[in-house]
C-alpha positions as a printed Julia matrix, in Angstrom:
89×3 Matrix{Float64}:
  -4.91    4.84   13.68
  -2.63    7.89   13.81
  -3.27   11.07   11.86
   0.01   12.57   10.66
  -1.32   14.82    7.92
  -1.96   18.48    7.51
  -5.55   19.64    7.33
  -4.33   22.98    5.96
  -3.48   21.27    2.68
  -6.84   19.59    2.15
  -5.6    16.08    2.82
  -4.26   14.02    5.67
  -2.25   10.84    6.07
  -3.39    8.16    8.5
  -1.51    5.03    9.46
  -3.73    2.02    9.96
  -3.36   -1.69   10.4
  -4.44   -3.6     7.31
  -7.23   -5.92    8.45
  -6.91   -9.0     6.25
 -10.53   -9.93    6.96
 -12.05   -6.72    5.63
  -9.45   -5.2     3.3
 -10.6    -4.9    -0.26
  -8.88   -6.3    -3.31
  -8.49   -2.68   -4.44
  -6.44   -1.95   -1.27
  -4.27   -5.01   -1.92
  -3.79   -3.89   -5.51
  -2.67   -0.45   -4.34
   0.0    -2.08   -2.15
   1.03   -4.3    -5.07
   1.32   -1.23   -7.28
   3.54    0.56   -4.75
   5.71   -2.58   -4.58
   6.29   -2.39   -8.35
   6.69    1.41   -8.39
   9.39    1.33   -5.72
  11.08   -1.97   -6.59
  14.37   -0.49   -7.84
  15.24    1.53   -4.73
  12.33    3.9    -5.14
  12.17    3.83   -8.94
   9.54    1.99  -10.95
  10.38   -0.88  -13.25
  10.11    0.14  -16.9
   9.36   -3.41  -18.07
   8.32   -6.19  -15.74
  10.71   -9.14  -15.88
   9.43  -12.61  -16.68
   7.68  -14.21  -13.69
   7.52  -10.88  -11.83
   3.84  -11.38  -10.92
   4.77  -14.65   -9.21
   7.66  -12.94   -7.4
   5.37  -10.11   -6.24
   2.86  -12.68   -4.96
   5.63  -14.54   -3.16
   6.76  -11.3    -1.49
   3.35   -9.9    -0.51
   0.56  -12.49   -0.39
   1.78  -14.33    2.71
   1.75  -11.02    4.6
  -1.76  -10.25    3.37
  -2.99  -13.54    4.85
  -0.83  -14.22    7.91
   1.1   -11.22    9.16
   0.7    -7.59   10.11
   0.59   -4.95    7.41
   0.37   -1.24    8.17
  -0.63    1.17    5.43
  -0.38    4.95    5.13
  -3.6     6.23    3.59
  -3.94    9.73    2.15
  -7.48   11.03    2.61
  -8.91   14.1     0.9
 -11.73   16.44    1.81
 -13.88   14.94   -0.96
 -13.68   11.61    0.97
 -11.48    9.96   -1.64
  -8.38    8.16   -0.42
  -5.44    6.14   -1.63
  -2.7     4.08   -0.04
   0.66    5.85   -0.35
   2.9     3.51    1.64
   3.04    0.24    3.58
   5.08   -1.69    6.12
   5.21   -5.51    6.43
   5.79   -6.97    9.9
């Protein structure tokens, strides 16, 4: 895990490997949400096309189960955190 954030701003970003054995469904849903929000070259889709959920599953679920996924997690001083980016390898 690498810390690349700035403590002066009250939050930090860490990069961590997504452990498929212990990652929560909430973490997977955050990655799925980023996938939708950045689908059109960094812009969110206004309306999801027909069968988009199946397409998203096709694109992401294999990685969740069989490959390496790194996530960038923003952590705050109040101990809350959220995933702000991901890489599929």
